[in-house]
C-alpha atoms as an extended CHARMM CRD file, in Angstrom:
* protein
*
       248  EXT
         1         1  UNK       CA            -12.0470000000       -4.3750000000       10.9740000000  PROA      1               0.0000000000
         2         2  UNK       CA            -10.4780000000       -6.3760000000        8.2000000000  PROA      2               0.0000000000
         3         3  UNK       CA             -6.8420000000       -7.2540000000        8.9640000000  PROA      3               0.0000000000
         4         4  UNK       CA             -4.0360000000       -5.9360000000        6.8170000000  PROA      4               0.0000000000
         5         5  UNK       CA             -2.9830000000       -9.4800000000        5.9910000000  PROA      5               0.0000000000
         6         6  UNK       CA             -6.4070000000      -10.2480000000        4.5420000000  PROA      6               0.0000000000
         7         7  UNK       CA             -6.3640000000       -7.0030000000        2.5670000000  PROA      7               0.0000000000
         8         8  UNK       CA             -2.9840000000       -7.8460000000        1.0390000000  PROA      8               0.0000000000
         9         9  UNK       CA             -4.1970000000      -11.3220000000        0.0270000000  PROA      9               0.0000000000
        10        10  UNK       CA             -7.2500000000       -9.8040000000       -1.6220000000  PROA      10              0.0000000000
        11        11  UNK       CA             -5.0710000000       -7.3230000000       -3.5180000000  PROA      11              0.0000000000
        12        12  UNK       CA             -2.7970000000      -10.2050000000       -4.5500000000  PROA      12              0.0000000000
        13        13  UNK       CA             -5.7470000000      -12.3120000000       -5.8180000000  PROA      13              0.0000000000
        14        14  UNK       CA             -7.3300000000       -9.4770000000       -7.8330000000  PROA      14              0.0000000000
        15        15  UNK       CA             -4.1020000000       -8.3530000000       -9.3680000000  PROA      15              0.0000000000
        16        16  UNK       CA             -3.0240000000      -11.9280000000      -10.1640000000  PROA      16              0.0000000000
        17        17  UNK       CA             -6.2380000000      -12.5290000000      -11.9410000000  PROA      17              0.0000000000
        18        18  UNK       CA             -5.9270000000       -9.3870000000      -14.0420000000  PROA      18              0.0000000000
        19        19  UNK       CA             -2.4220000000      -10.0450000000      -15.1930000000  PROA      19              0.0000000000
        20        20  UNK       CA             -2.8980000000      -13.7720000000      -15.7490000000  PROA      20              0.0000000000
        21        21  UNK       CA             -6.0700000000      -13.2230000000      -17.8160000000  PROA      21              0.0000000000
        22        22  UNK       CA             -4.6040000000      -10.2400000000      -19.5680000000  PROA      22              0.0000000000
        23        23  UNK       CA             -1.5040000000      -12.0230000000      -20.7930000000  PROA      23              0.0000000000
        24        24  UNK       CA             -3.3870000000      -15.2360000000      -21.7130000000  PROA      24              0.0000000000
        25        25  UNK       CA             -6.0170000000      -13.2840000000      -23.6090000000  PROA      25              0.0000000000
        26        26  UNK       CA             -3.3470000000      -11.4710000000      -25.5750000000  PROA      26              0.0000000000
        27        27  UNK       CA             -1.4640000000      -14.6170000000      -26.4870000000  PROA      27              0.0000000000
        28        28  UNK       CA             -4.4420000000      -16.8030000000      -27.3670000000  PROA      28              0.0000000000
        29        29  UNK       CA             -6.3960000000      -14.2230000000      -29.3870000000  PROA      29              0.0000000000
        30        30  UNK       CA             -3.4850000000      -12.9000000000      -31.3750000000  PROA      30              0.0000000000
        31        31  UNK       CA             -3.6730000000       -9.6060000000      -29.5750000000  PROA      31              0.0000000000
        32        32  UNK       CA             -7.2010000000       -8.8110000000      -30.7170000000  PROA      32              0.0000000000
        33        33  UNK       CA             -7.9130000000       -5.5370000000      -28.8850000000  PROA      33              0.0000000000
        34        34  UNK       CA            -11.6680000000       -6.1680000000      -28.3640000000  PROA      34              0.0000000000
        35        35  UNK       CA            -11.0540000000       -9.6090000000      -26.8560000000  PROA      35              0.0000000000
        36        36  UNK       CA             -8.2450000000       -8.3970000000      -24.6170000000  PROA      36              0.0000000000
        37        37  UNK       CA            -10.1840000000       -5.3610000000      -23.4490000000  PROA      37              0.0000000000
        38        38  UNK       CA            -13.2580000000       -7.4600000000      -22.5880000000  PROA      38              0.0000000000
        39        39  UNK       CA            -11.1410000000      -10.1400000000      -20.8420000000  PROA      39              0.0000000000
        40        40  UNK       CA             -9.3820000000       -7.5680000000      -18.6450000000  PROA      40              0.0000000000
        41        41  UNK       CA            -12.4740000000       -5.3620000000      -18.0240000000  PROA      41              0.0000000000
        42        42  UNK       CA            -14.6840000000       -8.3300000000      -17.0420000000  PROA      42              0.0000000000
        43        43  UNK       CA            -12.0130000000       -9.6980000000      -14.7530000000  PROA      43              0.0000000000
        44        44  UNK       CA            -11.6550000000       -6.3510000000      -13.0210000000  PROA      44              0.0000000000
        45        45  UNK       CA            -15.4930000000       -5.9680000000      -12.7630000000  PROA      45              0.0000000000
        46        46  UNK       CA            -15.9440000000       -9.4110000000      -11.2410000000  PROA      46              0.0000000000
        47        47  UNK       CA            -12.8900000000       -9.5620000000       -8.8340000000  PROA      47              0.0000000000
        48        48  UNK       CA            -13.4310000000       -5.8910000000       -7.7120000000  PROA      48              0.0000000000
        49        49  UNK       CA            -17.0560000000       -6.6750000000       -6.8360000000  PROA      49              0.0000000000
        50        50  UNK       CA            -15.9690000000       -9.7590000000       -4.9970000000  PROA      50              0.0000000000
        51        51  UNK       CA            -13.1080000000       -8.2890000000       -3.0430000000  PROA      51              0.0000000000
        52        52  UNK       CA            -13.9560000000       -4.6700000000       -2.4680000000  PROA      52              0.0000000000
        53        53  UNK       CA            -15.4070000000       -5.2310000000        0.9230000000  PROA      53              0.0000000000
        54        54  UNK       CA            -11.9780000000       -6.6260000000        2.0060000000  PROA      54              0.0000000000
        55        55  UNK       CA             -9.2980000000       -4.3850000000        0.5770000000  PROA      55              0.0000000000
        56        56  UNK       CA            -11.1890000000       -1.7430000000       -1.5760000000  PROA      56              0.0000000000
        57        57  UNK       CA            -10.1050000000       -3.7200000000       -4.6640000000  PROA      57              0.0000000000
        58        58  UNK       CA             -7.2960000000       -1.4860000000       -6.0350000000  PROA      58              0.0000000000
        59        59  UNK       CA             -5.4560000000       -4.1590000000       -7.9930000000  PROA      59              0.0000000000
        60        60  UNK       CA             -3.2680000000       -1.3580000000       -9.3860000000  PROA      60              0.0000000000
        61        61  UNK       CA             -0.4700000000        0.7450000000       -7.9150000000  PROA      61              0.0000000000
        62        62  UNK       CA             -1.8550000000        3.7530000000       -9.7950000000  PROA      62              0.0000000000
        63        63  UNK       CA             -5.2360000000        3.4050000000       -7.9850000000  PROA      63              0.0000000000
        64        64  UNK       CA             -3.4040000000        2.9400000000       -4.6460000000  PROA      64              0.0000000000
        65        65  UNK       CA             -1.2990000000        6.0270000000       -5.3250000000  PROA      65              0.0000000000
        66        66  UNK       CA             -4.4830000000        8.0080000000       -6.1180000000  PROA      66              0.0000000000
        67        67  UNK       CA             -5.9710000000        6.8400000000       -2.8450000000  PROA      67              0.0000000000
        68        68  UNK       CA             -2.8310000000        7.9150000000       -1.0280000000  PROA      68              0.0000000000
        69        69  UNK       CA             -2.7220000000       11.3850000000       -2.7080000000  PROA      69              0.0000000000
        70        70  UNK       CA             -6.4450000000       11.7610000000       -1.9630000000  PROA      70              0.0000000000
        71        71  UNK       CA             -5.9700000000       11.0170000000        1.7160000000  PROA      71              0.0000000000
        72        72  UNK       CA             -7.8440000000        7.7270000000        1.5770000000  PROA      72              0.0000000000
        73        73  UNK       CA             -5.2020000000        5.2490000000        2.6090000000  PROA      73              0.0000000000
        74        74  UNK       CA             -2.1860000000        5.4690000000        4.9340000000  PROA      74              0.0000000000
        75        75  UNK       CA              1.3430000000        5.5710000000        3.3770000000  PROA      75              0.0000000000
        76        76  UNK       CA              2.6010000000        2.2680000000        4.9150000000  PROA      76              0.0000000000
        77        77  UNK       CA             -0.6000000000        0.4620000000        3.8050000000  PROA      77              0.0000000000
        78        78  UNK       CA             -0.3310000000        1.9200000000        0.3810000000  PROA      78              0.0000000000
        79        79  UNK       CA              3.2530000000        0.7070000000        0.0450000000  PROA      79              0.0000000000
        80        80  UNK       CA              2.2950000000       -2.8700000000        1.1480000000  PROA      80              0.0000000000
        81        81  UNK       CA             -0.6060000000       -2.8000000000       -1.3180000000  PROA      81              0.0000000000
        82        82  UNK       CA              1.7240000000       -1.8800000000       -4.1680000000  PROA      82              0.0000000000
        83        83  UNK       CA              4.2190000000       -4.5880000000       -3.2290000000  PROA      83              0.0000000000
        84        84  UNK       CA              1.4320000000       -7.1670000000       -3.1410000000  PROA      84              0.0000000000
        85        85  UNK       CA              0.2440000000       -6.0550000000       -6.5120000000  PROA      85              0.0000000000
        86        86  UNK       CA              3.6870000000       -6.1700000000       -8.1120000000  PROA      86              0.0000000000
        87        87  UNK       CA              4.3600000000       -9.6280000000       -6.6110000000  PROA      87              0.0000000000
        88        88  UNK       CA              0.9780000000      -10.8550000000       -7.9440000000  PROA      88              0.0000000000
        89        89  UNK       CA              1.9090000000       -9.6210000000      -11.4680000000  PROA      89              0.0000000000
        90        90  UNK       CA              5.3120000000      -11.4080000000      -11.2430000000  PROA      90              0.0000000000
        91        91  UNK       CA              3.7170000000      -14.6670000000       -9.9930000000  PROA      91              0.0000000000
        92        92  UNK       CA              0.9570000000      -14.5830000000      -12.6750000000  PROA      92              0.0000000000
        93        93  UNK       CA              3.4890000000      -14.1390000000      -15.4440000000  PROA      93              0.0000000000
        94        94  UNK       CA              5.7640000000      -16.8090000000      -14.0240000000  PROA      94              0.0000000000
        95        95  UNK       CA              2.9370000000      -19.3270000000      -13.7490000000  PROA      95              0.0000000000
        96        96  UNK       CA              1.9970000000      -18.6630000000      -17.3940000000  PROA      96              0.0000000000
        97        97  UNK       CA              5.6090000000      -19.3790000000      -18.4760000000  PROA      97              0.0000000000
        98        98  UNK       CA              5.1620000000      -22.7900000000      -16.8440000000  PROA      98              0.0000000000
        99        99  UNK       CA              1.6500000000      -23.2430000000      -18.2840000000  PROA      99              0.0000000000
       100       100  UNK       CA              2.6730000000      -22.2990000000      -21.8300000000  PROA      100             0.0000000000
       101       101  UNK       CA              5.7450000000      -24.5300000000      -21.9530000000  PROA      101             0.0000000000
       102       102  UNK       CA              5.3910000000      -27.1480000000      -24.6950000000  PROA      102             0.0000000000
       103       103  UNK       CA              2.2880000000      -25.4960000000      -26.1740000000  PROA      103             0.0000000000
       104       104  UNK       CA              2.1300000000      -24.1760000000      -29.7480000000  PROA      104             0.0000000000
       105       105  UNK       CA              2.8240000000      -20.7050000000      -28.3730000000  PROA      105             0.0000000000
       106       106  UNK       CA              6.0690000000      -21.9160000000      -26.8910000000  PROA      106             0.0000000000
       107       107  UNK       CA              7.2900000000      -24.7040000000      -29.2420000000  PROA      107             0.0000000000
       108       108  UNK       CA             10.2050000000      -26.8890000000      -28.5360000000  PROA      108             0.0000000000
       109       109  UNK       CA             13.4320000000      -25.0790000000      -28.6100000000  PROA      109             0.0000000000
       110       110  UNK       CA             11.8940000000      -21.7730000000      -27.7510000000  PROA      110             0.0000000000
       111       111  UNK       CA             11.4710000000      -20.1540000000      -24.3810000000  PROA      111             0.0000000000
       112       112  UNK       CA              8.0590000000      -19.9420000000      -22.8710000000  PROA      112             0.0000000000
       113       113  UNK       CA              8.9060000000      -16.3770000000      -21.8790000000  PROA      113             0.0000000000
       114       114  UNK       CA              8.4550000000      -15.3510000000      -25.4940000000  PROA      114             0.0000000000
       115       115  UNK       CA              4.7100000000      -15.5870000000      -25.4240000000  PROA      115             0.0000000000
       116       116  UNK       CA              4.6860000000      -13.8580000000      -22.0540000000  PROA      116             0.0000000000
       117       117  UNK       CA              6.4850000000      -10.9290000000      -23.5370000000  PROA      117             0.0000000000
       118       118  UNK       CA              3.9540000000      -10.9720000000      -26.4030000000  PROA      118             0.0000000000
       119       119  UNK       CA              1.2080000000      -10.5960000000      -23.7580000000  PROA      119             0.0000000000
       120       120  UNK       CA              2.7310000000       -7.4600000000      -22.3220000000  PROA      120             0.0000000000
       121       121  UNK       CA              1.4050000000       -4.0530000000      -23.2650000000  PROA      121             0.0000000000
       122       122  UNK       CA              3.7950000000       -2.2210000000      -25.5090000000  PROA      122             0.0000000000
       123       123  UNK       CA              4.0770000000        0.4940000000      -28.1410000000  PROA      123             0.0000000000
       124       124  UNK       CA              3.7540000000       -1.2540000000      -31.5160000000  PROA      124             0.0000000000
       125       125  UNK       CA              5.7270000000       -0.2560000000      -34.5870000000  PROA      125             0.0000000000
       126       126  UNK       CA              4.3200000000        1.5110000000      -37.5940000000  PROA      126             0.0000000000
       127       127  UNK       CA              3.1070000000       -0.5080000000      -40.5640000000  PROA      127             0.0000000000
       128       128  UNK       CA              4.2550000000        1.0490000000      -43.8520000000  PROA      128             0.0000000000
       129       129  UNK       CA              2.9800000000       -0.3190000000      -47.1190000000  PROA      129             0.0000000000
       130       130  UNK       CA              1.7600000000       -3.4480000000      -45.2630000000  PROA      130             0.0000000000
       131       131  UNK       CA              5.2750000000       -4.0420000000      -43.8980000000  PROA      131             0.0000000000
       132       132  UNK       CA              6.0670000000       -3.7970000000      -40.2240000000  PROA      132             0.0000000000
       133       133  UNK       CA              8.7550000000       -1.1000000000      -39.7020000000  PROA      133             0.0000000000
       134       134  UNK       CA             11.2310000000       -0.6180000000      -36.9060000000  PROA      134             0.0000000000
       135       135  UNK       CA              9.7930000000        2.7920000000      -36.0970000000  PROA      135             0.0000000000
       136       136  UNK       CA              7.4200000000        3.0960000000      -33.0490000000  PROA      136             0.0000000000
       137       137  UNK       CA              3.9020000000        4.1240000000      -33.9040000000  PROA      137             0.0000000000
       138       138  UNK       CA              4.0760000000        6.9910000000      -31.2850000000  PROA      138             0.0000000000
       139       139  UNK       CA              6.8130000000        8.6170000000      -29.3070000000  PROA      139             0.0000000000
       140       140  UNK       CA              7.5860000000        7.8180000000      -25.6300000000  PROA      140             0.0000000000
       141       141  UNK       CA              6.1870000000       11.2340000000      -24.5490000000  PROA      141             0.0000000000
       142       142  UNK       CA              2.9670000000       10.5940000000      -26.4230000000  PROA      142             0.0000000000
       143       143  UNK       CA              2.8230000000        7.1440000000      -24.7350000000  PROA      143             0.0000000000
       144       144  UNK       CA              3.0650000000        8.7610000000      -21.4020000000  PROA      144             0.0000000000
       145       145  UNK       CA              0.3360000000       11.2190000000      -22.0940000000  PROA      145             0.0000000000
       146       146  UNK       CA             -2.0380000000        8.4750000000      -23.3170000000  PROA      146             0.0000000000
       147       147  UNK       CA             -1.3790000000        6.3100000000      -20.2610000000  PROA      147             0.0000000000
       148       148  UNK       CA             -1.7800000000        9.3110000000      -18.0040000000  PROA      148             0.0000000000
       149       149  UNK       CA             -5.1520000000       10.3290000000      -19.4110000000  PROA      149             0.0000000000
       150       150  UNK       CA             -6.6030000000        6.8110000000      -19.5410000000  PROA      150             0.0000000000
       151       151  UNK       CA             -5.4000000000        6.0190000000      -15.9790000000  PROA      151             0.0000000000
       152       152  UNK       CA             -6.7750000000        9.3160000000      -14.7660000000  PROA      152             0.0000000000
       153       153  UNK       CA            -10.2260000000        8.4200000000      -16.0270000000  PROA      153             0.0000000000
       154       154  UNK       CA             -9.9590000000        4.9570000000      -14.4980000000  PROA      154             0.0000000000
       155       155  UNK       CA             -8.9870000000        6.2670000000      -11.0610000000  PROA      155             0.0000000000
       156       156  UNK       CA            -11.6670000000        9.0300000000      -11.1850000000  PROA      156             0.0000000000
       157       157  UNK       CA            -14.2220000000        6.3350000000      -11.8730000000  PROA      157             0.0000000000
       158       158  UNK       CA            -12.8630000000        4.3270000000       -8.9890000000  PROA      158             0.0000000000
       159       159  UNK       CA            -13.2940000000        7.3480000000       -6.6260000000  PROA      159             0.0000000000
       160       160  UNK       CA            -16.7810000000        8.1240000000       -7.9080000000  PROA      160             0.0000000000
       161       161  UNK       CA            -18.2820000000        4.6210000000       -7.6530000000  PROA      161             0.0000000000
       162       162  UNK       CA            -16.1870000000        2.8300000000       -5.0240000000  PROA      162             0.0000000000
       163       163  UNK       CA            -14.7710000000        5.5220000000       -2.5960000000  PROA      163             0.0000000000
       164       164  UNK       CA            -17.2940000000        8.2800000000       -2.6110000000  PROA      164             0.0000000000
       165       165  UNK       CA            -20.2080000000        7.4990000000       -0.2770000000  PROA      165             0.0000000000
       166       166  UNK       CA            -22.4760000000        9.7280000000       -2.4620000000  PROA      166             0.0000000000
       167       167  UNK       CA            -21.9070000000        7.7760000000       -5.6180000000  PROA      167             0.0000000000
       168       168  UNK       CA            -23.9580000000        4.7620000000       -6.9400000000  PROA      168             0.0000000000
       169       169  UNK       CA            -22.9680000000        1.3760000000       -5.5060000000  PROA      169             0.0000000000
       170       170  UNK       CA            -22.1350000000       -0.5160000000       -8.6750000000  PROA      170             0.0000000000
       171       171  UNK       CA            -19.5820000000       -2.8670000000       -7.2310000000  PROA      171             0.0000000000
       172       172  UNK       CA            -16.6460000000       -3.0580000000       -9.6400000000  PROA      172             0.0000000000
       173       173  UNK       CA            -18.7970000000       -2.8370000000      -12.7780000000  PROA      173             0.0000000000
       174       174  UNK       CA            -18.0880000000        0.8520000000      -13.6220000000  PROA      174             0.0000000000
       175       175  UNK       CA            -14.3740000000        0.4210000000      -13.0430000000  PROA      175             0.0000000000
       176       176  UNK       CA            -14.3410000000       -2.6740000000      -15.1730000000  PROA      176             0.0000000000
       177       177  UNK       CA            -16.1460000000       -0.7660000000      -17.9270000000  PROA      177             0.0000000000
       178       178  UNK       CA            -13.6660000000        2.0690000000      -17.8980000000  PROA      178             0.0000000000
       179       179  UNK       CA            -10.7880000000       -0.4290000000      -17.9530000000  PROA      179             0.0000000000
       180       180  UNK       CA            -12.3650000000       -2.0010000000      -21.0330000000  PROA      180             0.0000000000
       181       181  UNK       CA            -12.6980000000        1.3690000000      -22.7340000000  PROA      181             0.0000000000
       182       182  UNK       CA             -9.1430000000        2.2060000000      -21.6890000000  PROA      182             0.0000000000
       183       183  UNK       CA             -7.6790000000       -0.8470000000      -23.4410000000  PROA      183             0.0000000000
       184       184  UNK       CA             -9.8900000000       -0.2030000000      -26.4910000000  PROA      184             0.0000000000
       185       185  UNK       CA             -8.8390000000        3.4360000000      -26.6610000000  PROA      185             0.0000000000
       186       186  UNK       CA             -5.0590000000        2.8950000000      -25.9760000000  PROA      186             0.0000000000
       187       187  UNK       CA             -4.5070000000       -0.6980000000      -27.1610000000  PROA      187             0.0000000000
       188       188  UNK       CA             -3.3000000000        0.1920000000      -30.6170000000  PROA      188             0.0000000000
       189       189  UNK       CA             -1.0140000000        2.9360000000      -29.2480000000  PROA      189             0.0000000000
       190       190  UNK       CA              0.4560000000        1.7860000000      -25.9570000000  PROA      190             0.0000000000
       191       191  UNK       CA             -1.3100000000       -1.5230000000      -25.2660000000  PROA      191             0.0000000000
       192       192  UNK       CA             -3.5660000000        0.2430000000      -22.8010000000  PROA      192             0.0000000000
       193       193  UNK       CA             -1.8760000000       -0.9020000000      -19.6540000000  PROA      193             0.0000000000
       194       194  UNK       CA             -3.1420000000        1.6890000000      -17.1420000000  PROA      194             0.0000000000
       195       195  UNK       CA             -1.4720000000       -0.3580000000      -14.4590000000  PROA      195             0.0000000000
       196       196  UNK       CA              2.3060000000       -0.7340000000      -13.6450000000  PROA      196             0.0000000000
       197       197  UNK       CA              1.7110000000       -4.1900000000      -12.2230000000  PROA      197             0.0000000000
       198       198  UNK       CA              0.1610000000       -5.3580000000      -15.4880000000  PROA      198             0.0000000000
       199       199  UNK       CA              3.4520000000       -4.6100000000      -17.2340000000  PROA      199             0.0000000000
       200       200  UNK       CA              5.9980000000       -5.2950000000      -14.4230000000  PROA      200             0.0000000000
       201       201  UNK       CA              5.1620000000       -8.9410000000      -14.0810000000  PROA      201             0.0000000000
       202       202  UNK       CA              5.6740000000      -10.0800000000      -17.7390000000  PROA      202             0.0000000000
       203       203  UNK       CA              8.5960000000       -7.7040000000      -18.1200000000  PROA      203             0.0000000000
       204       204  UNK       CA             10.4100000000       -9.1550000000      -15.1160000000  PROA      204             0.0000000000
       205       205  UNK       CA              9.7400000000      -12.7760000000      -16.2930000000  PROA      205             0.0000000000
       206       206  UNK       CA             10.6270000000      -12.2030000000      -19.9490000000  PROA      206             0.0000000000
       207       207  UNK       CA             13.3880000000       -9.6390000000      -19.4290000000  PROA      207             0.0000000000
       208       208  UNK       CA             11.6120000000       -7.1730000000      -21.8720000000  PROA      208             0.0000000000
       209       209  UNK       CA             12.1950000000       -3.7840000000      -20.4480000000  PROA      209             0.0000000000
       210       210  UNK       CA             11.8880000000       -1.6030000000      -23.6340000000  PROA      210             0.0000000000
       211       211  UNK       CA              9.9490000000        1.6210000000      -22.7930000000  PROA      211             0.0000000000
       212       212  UNK       CA              9.0540000000        0.1170000000      -19.4530000000  PROA      212             0.0000000000
       213       213  UNK       CA              9.2890000000        3.4700000000      -17.7000000000  PROA      213             0.0000000000
       214       214  UNK       CA              6.3190000000        4.7690000000      -19.7090000000  PROA      214             0.0000000000
       215       215  UNK       CA              4.0550000000        2.3150000000      -17.9010000000  PROA      215             0.0000000000
       216       216  UNK       CA              5.0640000000        3.6390000000      -14.5570000000  PROA      216             0.0000000000
       217       217  UNK       CA              5.2660000000        7.3750000000      -15.2260000000  PROA      217             0.0000000000
       218       218  UNK       CA              2.0230000000        7.6210000000      -17.1430000000  PROA      218             0.0000000000
       219       219  UNK       CA             -0.3240000000        5.5280000000      -14.8490000000  PROA      219             0.0000000000
       220       220  UNK       CA              1.1960000000        6.8590000000      -11.6470000000  PROA      220             0.0000000000
       221       221  UNK       CA              0.8780000000       10.4720000000      -12.8290000000  PROA      221             0.0000000000
       222       222  UNK       CA             -2.6970000000        9.8510000000      -13.9340000000  PROA      222             0.0000000000
       223       223  UNK       CA             -3.5270000000        8.1790000000      -10.5530000000  PROA      223             0.0000000000
       224       224  UNK       CA             -1.9130000000       10.9850000000       -8.5790000000  PROA      224             0.0000000000
       225       225  UNK       CA             -3.7890000000       13.6390000000      -10.5410000000  PROA      225             0.0000000000
       226       226  UNK       CA             -7.0640000000       11.8290000000       -9.9660000000  PROA      226             0.0000000000
       227       227  UNK       CA             -6.3760000000       11.5520000000       -6.2390000000  PROA      227             0.0000000000
       228       228  UNK       CA             -5.5430000000       15.2390000000       -6.0690000000  PROA      228             0.0000000000
       229       229  UNK       CA             -8.5980000000       16.4220000000       -8.0210000000  PROA      229             0.0000000000
       230       230  UNK       CA            -11.2350000000       14.0230000000       -6.7320000000  PROA      230             0.0000000000
       231       231  UNK       CA             -9.8010000000       13.0240000000       -3.4340000000  PROA      231             0.0000000000
       232       232  UNK       CA             -8.7820000000       16.5660000000       -2.3270000000  PROA      232             0.0000000000
       233       233  UNK       CA            -11.3800000000       18.7160000000       -4.1650000000  PROA      233             0.0000000000
       234       234  UNK       CA            -14.4430000000       16.8370000000       -5.4020000000  PROA      234             0.0000000000
       235       235  UNK       CA            -14.8390000000       14.5200000000       -2.4940000000  PROA      235             0.0000000000
       236       236  UNK       CA            -16.5760000000       16.1480000000        0.4420000000  PROA      236             0.0000000000
       237       237  UNK       CA            -16.1550000000       13.3420000000        3.0600000000  PROA      237             0.0000000000
       238       238  UNK       CA            -12.3910000000       12.8690000000        3.6080000000  PROA      238             0.0000000000
       239       239  UNK       CA            -12.9940000000       11.2460000000        6.9940000000  PROA      239             0.0000000000
       240       240  UNK       CA            -14.4720000000        8.2010000000        5.3830000000  PROA      240             0.0000000000
       241       241  UNK       CA            -11.4420000000        6.2050000000        4.1450000000  PROA      241             0.0000000000
       242       242  UNK       CA            -11.2670000000        3.3690000000        1.6250000000  PROA      242             0.0000000000
       243       243  UNK       CA            -10.0460000000        1.2120000000        4.5280000000  PROA      243             0.0000000000
       244       244  UNK       CA            -13.2990000000        1.9550000000        6.3970000000  PROA      244             0.0000000000
       245       245  UNK       CA            -15.2240000000        1.0130000000        3.2800000000  PROA      245             0.0000000000
       246       246  UNK       CA            -13.2480000000       -2.2380000000        2.8240000000  PROA      246             0.0000000000
       247       247  UNK       CA            -13.6290000000       -3.1610000000        6.4930000000  PROA      247             0.0000000000
       248       248  UNK       CA            -17.3410000000       -2.5330000000        6.7690000000  PROA      248             0.0000000000
């Protein structure tokens, strides 16, 4: 059996990689949605495949909540997973502040936290007559709906390919592909976070908390719905837990 400490380290590494690459890709590509989506999706695919045998490769509090609601992980373990994920996001954003200090993205006289806040998923403002307005492109409620739906699809895919013994063994490829599609689909509207840890780290480091609650309510609701529908209804083998899969 894989020890809890090893599982938490695996969750930290995977989440750290996702947040670090996600912020860096956003900063250095000018926020190009295709580039950011591929960077994050490929990172998830690779790290999930590498670490799924240890922790189940959640890398996302929404996935962990889905596993909890679906009866696939114990409450205390789920809580520790989430804490490890949030800590990883915070450390990744903090390390980027140090790494970007003195670069063109953080010129002298400006804080390196500014590029980190740029790399955080957010609701962009409308562009009217080629001029950036102060009005958000969508409402907060619409943002929650979008994050809920996209995260629901992500967690359902996780269940079907990584937690359900009947599904194809694709490693983290399928989850990485859906994460890529999620950023592509939601990037222009909400930033396509699908993950509270992806937003919490850069928000905590940069002090940018605008609409932060959207990226908790939406993904957690989507993850819980996926856990309820797939974990409690579609899944026929509740006795086989993600922990068993990760420890095998």
